[in-house]
Structures are given as structure tokens and as C-alpha cells.
C-alpha positions as CSV (number, residue, x, y, z in Angstrom):
1,M,20.1,2.4,5.6
2,A,17.1,3.8,7.5
3,D,15.4,1.9,10.3
4,E,12.4,0.0,9.1
5,P,9.1,1.7,10.2
6,Q,7.2,-0.3,12.8
7,S,3.8,1.4,12.4
8,I,1.7,3.6,10.1
9,G,2.6,6.5,12.3
10,D,6.3,5.9,11.6
11,I,5.6,5.9,7.9
12,L,3.7,9.2,8.0
13,D,6.4,10.8,10.2
14,T,9.0,9.8,7.6
15,L,6.9,11.2,4.8
16,E,6.4,14.5,6.6
17,E,10.2,14.7,7.2
18,L,10.8,14.2,3.4
19,A,8.2,16.8,2.6
20,G,10.0,19.3,4.7
21,K,13.2,18.9,2.8
22,D,12.1,19.6,-0.8
23,E,9.2,20.9,-2.9
24,R,8.5,17.4,-4.3
25,V,9.0,13.9,-2.9
26,S,9.7,11.0,-5.2
27,L,9.2,7.3,-4.7
28,G,13.0,7.0,-4.8
29,D,13.2,9.4,-1.9
30,A,10.9,7.2,0.1
31,I,12.8,4.0,-0.7
32,Q,16.0,5.6,0.5
33,A,14.2,6.8,3.7
34,F,12.6,3.5,4.5
35,G,15.5,1.3,3.4
36,N,15.4,-0.9,0.3
37,R,14.6,-4.1,2.3
38,S,11.3,-2.6,3.5
39,Y,8.5,-4.1,1.4
40,G,5.8,-3.7,4.1
41,P,5.8,0.1,4.3
42,F,5.2,0.4,0.5
43,L,2.3,-2.0,0.6
44,V,0.8,0.2,3.2
45,L,1.9,3.6,1.8
46,L,0.9,3.2,-1.8
47,P,-2.7,2.1,-1.1
48,L,-3.1,4.8,1.5
49,I,-2.0,7.4,-1.1
50,E,-4.7,6.0,-3.4
51,L,-7.3,6.4,-0.6
52,S,-6.2,10.0,0.0
53,P,-7.2,13.0,-2.1
54,I,-4.2,12.3,-4.4
55,G,-6.0,9.1,-5.5
56,G,-8.7,11.2,-7.0
57,I,-6.4,12.3,-9.8
58,P,-7.3,10.3,-13.0
59,G,-4.8,7.6,-13.7
60,V,-3.2,7.7,-10.3
61,P,-4.9,4.5,-9.0
62,T,-3.8,2.6,-12.0
63,A,-0.2,3.9,-11.7
64,I,-0.2,2.9,-8.1
65,A,-1.5,-0.5,-8.9
66,A,1.2,-1.1,-11.4
67,I,3.9,-0.2,-8.9
68,I,2.3,-2.5,-6.3
69,I,2.4,-5.3,-8.8
70,L,6.1,-4.7,-9.5
71,I,6.8,-4.7,-5.7
72,A,4.7,-7.7,-4.9
73,G,6.2,-9.6,-7.8
74,Q,9.7,-9.2,-6.3
75,M,8.3,-10.6,-3.0
76,V,6.9,-13.6,-4.8
77,F,10.4,-14.4,-6.1
78,G,12.0,-13.8,-2.7
79,R,14.1,-10.8,-3.7
80,K,15.8,-9.4,-0.6
81,H,16.1,-5.8,-1.7
82,L,13.4,-3.7,-3.3
83,W,14.2,-2.5,-6.8
84,L,12.3,-0.1,-9.0
85,P,13.2,1.2,-12.4
86,G,14.5,4.8,-12.6
87,F,11.4,6.2,-14.3
88,V,9.2,4.7,-11.5
89,E,11.5,6.0,-8.7
90,R,11.3,9.5,-10.2
91,R,7.5,9.6,-9.9
92,S,6.8,12.3,-7.4
93,V,4.1,14.4,-5.7
94,S,4.3,17.9,-4.4
95,A,5.4,18.3,-0.8
96,D,2.2,20.3,-0.1
97,A,-0.1,17.5,-1.5
98,L,1.9,14.9,0.5
99,C,1.5,16.8,3.7
100,K,-2.2,17.2,3.2
101,A,-2.6,13.5,2.5
102,T,-0.6,12.5,5.6
103,N,-2.6,14.9,7.8
104,K,-5.9,13.3,6.6
105,L,-4.5,9.8,7.3
106,R,-3.4,10.6,10.9
107,G,-6.7,9.6,12.5
108,L,-6.8,6.3,10.6
109,A,-3.1,5.7,11.5
110,R,-3.7,6.2,15.2
111,F,-6.7,3.8,15.1
112,M,-4.8,1.1,13.2
113,D,-1.6,1.4,15.2
114,R,-3.6,1.1,18.5
115,W,-5.3,-2.1,17.5
116,F,-2.9,-4.1,15.3
117,H,0.3,-5.5,16.7
118,G,2.2,-8.9,16.9
119,R,-0.6,-11.5,17.2
120,L,0.0,-14.9,15.6
121,P,3.3,-13.7,14.0
122,A,3.9,-17.1,12.4
123,L,1.2,-16.1,9.8
124,T,3.4,-13.2,8.6
125,K,6.6,-15.2,7.8
126,G,7.9,-17.7,5.3
127,P,5.3,-18.9,2.7
128,F,2.7,-16.5,4.0
129,V,4.8,-13.6,2.6
130,R,4.5,-15.0,-0.9
131,I,0.8,-15.8,-0.4
132,T,0.3,-12.2,0.6
133,A,2.3,-11.0,-2.4
134,V,0.1,-13.0,-4.8
135,G,-3.0,-11.7,-3.2
136,C,-1.7,-8.1,-3.6
137,I,-1.0,-8.7,-7.3
138,V,-4.5,-10.1,-7.9
139,L,-6.1,-7.2,-6.1
140,A,-4.0,-4.6,-7.9
141,L,-5.0,-6.1,-11.3
142,T,-8.6,-5.3,-10.5
143,V,-7.8,-1.6,-10.0
144,P,-7.5,-0.3,-13.6
145,P,-11.1,-1.4,-14.7
146,L,-12.5,-0.4,-11.3
147,E,-11.0,3.1,-11.7
148,L,-13.7,3.8,-14.2
149,L,-16.3,3.5,-11.4
150,P,-16.4,6.1,-8.6
151,F,-14.5,5.0,-5.5
152,A,-14.6,1.3,-6.6
153,S,-10.8,0.9,-6.5
154,S,-10.8,1.8,-2.8
155,A,-11.9,-1.7,-1.8
156,P,-8.9,-3.6,-3.2
157,M,-6.5,-0.9,-2.1
158,L,-7.8,-1.1,1.4
159,A,-7.2,-4.9,1.4
160,I,-3.7,-4.4,0.1
161,A,-3.0,-1.9,2.8
162,A,-4.2,-4.5,5.4
163,F,-1.8,-7.1,3.9
164,G,1.0,-4.6,4.1
165,L,0.2,-3.6,7.7
166,A,0.0,-7.2,8.7
167,L,3.6,-7.7,7.4
168,L,4.8,-4.5,8.9
169,V,3.6,-5.1,12.5
170,R,3.8,-9.0,12.3
171,D,0.1,-9.4,13.0
172,G,-1.3,-12.8,11.8
173,A,-4.8,-12.0,13.0
174,L,-4.8,-8.9,10.7
175,M,-3.4,-11.2,8.0
176,I,-6.6,-13.3,8.3
177,A,-8.7,-10.2,8.3
178,A,-6.9,-9.0,5.2
179,I,-7.7,-12.3,3.4
180,V,-11.4,-11.8,4.2
181,M,-11.2,-8.2,3.0
182,A,-9.5,-9.3,-0.2
183,C,-12.3,-11.8,-0.9
184,A,-14.9,-9.2,-0.2
185,A,-13.1,-6.6,-2.4
186,L,-13.0,-9.1,-5.3
187,A,-16.7,-9.9,-4.8
188,I,-17.6,-6.2,-4.7
189,G,-15.6,-5.5,-7.8
190,A,-17.3,-8.4,-9.7
191,G,-20.7,-7.2,-8.5
192,L,-20.1,-3.7,-9.7
193,W,-18.9,-4.8,-13.1
194,G,-21.8,-7.2,-13.3
195,S,-24.3,-4.5,-12.6
196,R,-22.5,-2.1,-15.0
197,G,-22.7,-4.7,-17.7
198,G,-26.4,-5.3,-17.0
């Protein structure tokens, strides 16, 4: 089993290594590389993919949201090992597209890795993990309708990434910030749909 990543930089390094081995990289490849006990990296990785150019492909945000719901659902029930059905694990992107996405995310990764680390770690353990998972599910459920509006799905995905990073680096202060971001994302989504309906 692979060592669990400790930062976004670690996640991007692992993805680049995978991209250098084959022409396409599947979700199953990533699970094997990160280790199947690693929920945090996927709650960071999947939203960041949606925020990258790959997320501009129609249907991709909704597919990513569905996978996030499946992962977070397992966290709610306390499952120790990450499991995804075969047809989900086989979903893949080209190595070239993955490399471009990781390169674009490097600056953001350096910023976040510099500022977020190990504060108030008690807020990233025990019941807070399940609370985080429920929050991620609620946010992911807003993505399919928001995908119809340009860039609207980025707000909930950014909040999910913050939750994932908080778990990854055991940063309770970031967990609090993620909750605030989640509330803001839900308010923004409701506002966008309200204005669209009007």
C-alpha cells in the first residue's frame, strides 16, 4: 500500500508519476497509488480536477460529483477502506490532459500547502469526519443543476476541496473555513438559481 499523501503537492507528484507510466490514468490507478484507506486525497483531487480545464468538458462535473457522493457516503458509515465499483474505477483521463491539469494547479498547491497544516487537529477526527462527509454530499448534490450555469459548480467543488484538505493535513482551522465556504457556496447556488428562475 502506498504512503498516504500529506499535502496537495504530494497528490500532484503522485499523479504526474502515474501519467508518466501510461497513456491514460484511471481512478483505479489513483486508488492503488494513494492507498485504499486514503479518503482525504480523493476529496481534494476530484474537486481540483473539476476546477481544472478537464472540468470544462460537459458532464464531467456531474460525474465527479457522483463519485464524491459515493466516497463521502462510505465515510459517513465509517468504512475503513475506500471501494468503488469497477466501472467507476475504470474512468480515466489521458496522461497529457492530467499533466496539463497538474501543472495548472501547482501554484495553488504551493499556496495551500504553505498556509494549511495541523491547527486544531481535534476538529478533523471522530464525529467531525462524518460531519465533513455529510457536508460534501450536500455540496455535491448541488453540482448537477449548477453545471447548467457557467462556472457555478466551482463554488461547491472548492468547498469540498477545502474539506478534503482539512482532513488530509489535519487542520481544524481550515475545517472551520471549509464550513463557512460551504455555506457561502450553497447561498451562491441558491441565488444563481433564484435569479435564473426570475
